[in-house]
C-alpha positions as CSV (number, residue, x, y, z in Angstrom):
1,M,79.7,90.0,73.6
2,G,80.7,87.6,71.2
3,L,79.6,84.1,70.1
4,M,82.7,82.6,71.8
5,D,82.0,84.5,75.1
6,I,78.5,83.1,75.3
7,L,79.7,79.5,74.5
8,G,82.4,79.9,77.2
9,D,79.9,80.7,79.9
10,L,77.6,78.0,78.8
11,V,80.5,75.3,79.1
12,Q,81.5,77.1,82.6
13,N,77.9,76.7,83.8
14,V,77.5,73.1,82.6
15,V,80.8,72.1,84.2
16,A,79.9,73.8,87.5
17,G,76.5,72.0,87.5
18,V,78.3,68.7,86.9
19,V,80.8,69.3,89.6
20,M,78.1,70.2,92.0
21,L,76.1,66.9,91.1
22,V,79.0,64.9,91.7
23,F,79.8,66.4,95.2
24,A,76.0,66.0,96.1
25,I,76.3,62.3,95.1
26,L,79.6,61.9,97.1
27,S,78.0,63.8,100.3
28,F,75.0,61.5,100.0
29,F,77.1,58.5,100.1
30,V,79.2,59.6,103.0
31,T,76.0,60.6,104.9
32,V,74.3,57.1,104.5
33,F,77.8,55.6,105.6
34,V,77.8,57.8,108.8
35,I,74.0,56.9,109.4
36,G,74.6,53.2,109.1
37,T,77.6,53.3,111.3
38,G,76.0,55.5,113.8
39,A,72.9,53.2,114.2
40,Q,75.1,50.2,114.2
41,L,77.1,51.7,117.1
42,A,73.9,52.6,118.9
43,G,72.7,49.0,118.7
44,Y,70.0,49.8,116.2
45,S,69.3,47.9,113.0
46,P,67.3,50.3,110.9
47,D,65.8,49.2,107.4
48,G,67.8,50.4,104.4
49,N,65.0,52.7,103.4
50,F,65.0,54.7,106.5
51,A,68.7,55.1,106.4
52,V,68.4,56.4,102.8
53,L,65.5,58.6,103.7
54,S,67.4,60.2,106.6
55,A,70.5,60.6,104.6
56,A,68.6,62.2,101.7
57,I,67.0,64.6,104.2
58,I,70.3,65.5,105.8
59,A,72.1,66.0,102.4
60,A,69.4,68.2,101.0
61,A,69.3,70.2,104.1
62,T,73.0,70.5,103.7
63,I,72.9,71.6,100.2
64,L,70.2,74.2,100.9
65,A,72.1,75.7,103.9
66,G,75.2,76.2,101.6
67,L,73.0,77.8,98.9
68,M,71.5,80.4,101.7
69,K,75.0,81.4,102.9
70,E,75.5,84.9,102.6
């Protein structure tokens, strides 16, 4: 295994990590939107902190479920 193979693997891992982070952030924003819209349709007016907390829990559970997939 040469130096170029090692550097290629390193770049590939960094790019994959950045892509996963971007998708996690997008998923979080979509989840916040869905929770806010759902609460508004149900007639609730939750504090922003609770909407963000519930979105963070749902996004983390989704990411963990994706990692545990066989």
